[in-house]
N, C-alpha and C positions, 0 to 999 in steps of 0.2 A: 816714321817707322812703318814698315810694311807688315800687313797682317799675314800671319802664317797659317797655312792649312793645318787642320788637325792631324796629329801624328798617325792615328789609326787609318785615316784616308790615304796618307802618303805611303804607308806600309802596304795597304791593299793595292794601290796603283803599282808599286814597285814589284810586288809578287806577281801580279797579273802580267805586267810587261815582261818580266823574266820568263814566265811560262810561255807567253806568246812568241818570244824570241828564241825558244828552244833551250833555255837555261832552266835552272831550278832555284827556287827560293824557299826558305823555311823560316818560320818564326821559332826562335830558340827560347825566347821569353816574351810574353805579352806585357806591354806597358800600359800606361794611362792613355786612353784613347784620344784625348784632346790636346794635351801638352807634354806628354812624356818625351824624354830625349830618345834619339834613335842611334844605336850603335850597330855598325855594319861589319860583318865578317865577310870579306870579299875574296873569293877564290876564282882564279882564271883557269883556262883550259890547259895550261902548260905547267901547273903546279905551284904558281906563285900565290901567296896569300897576304892580305893586309887587313888592318882594322882601321875603320874611319868612323867619325861621329859627326852628326849634323850639329852645327853650332852657328852662332851669329858672328859675323866679322865686325870690324871696328865701326862700320857704317850701319850696323844693324841688319845686314842682309844675310840670308842663309848661306852657309859654306860647309864643305866637307873638310874635316881636319883629321890628319893622321894621328892615331893614338895607339896605346897598347904596348906590348913588349917589343923589344928590338927585333926579335926573331918571330914574326907572326906566323911563320910556317911551322913552328914548334907547337903541335896541337895541345900538349899539356899546359904550356905557358899561356897559350891563347884561351883555353878553357878556364884556367885559373883566373886570368885577368877579367874576363867578362862576368864570371860568377862573383868575384869580389865587387865589381862595379854594381852588379845587380843587388848584392846584399846591402850596399850603401844607398842605392836608389831603386826602390821597388817599382817606380813608375817607368823605368828604363825599358825600351823595346830593344831586343837583340835579334837581328835578322842576319841570316847567312845566305849568301848568293853564290851560286856556281854558274858562271857565264863568261863568255869572252869579253875582254875589256871591262871588267866590273866597275872600276872607278868612274870611267866615262859613263857607263850605263846608269850607275846610281846618281851621278851628278845630273844627268839629263832628266831624271825623274824627280829627284828630291829638290834640286835647286831651280828647276824651271817653274815651280809653282809660285 
């Protein structure tokens, strides 16, 4: 099993990289700094939106998994979804990124560790 970097460190790296690349990232909810789950609201430059979460695959390696409502572009559904998740898991980080190719960008940062 691979040791995972602390969630707070991954979030900091993700936000810094987004800023450096001309995008924008924001912490919607701060989670547990060492082992909190990370939920990503990913918005690209052409109006598409998705929700992904860092999880472990069958081999115990970090992966990004699609989650959330079927229509992630529906802001009300998206907000309701992450708030319900946060109510059940107060250690959850919720990060929103606005950047080109957000899934690839997040994977390069979160999964490369």
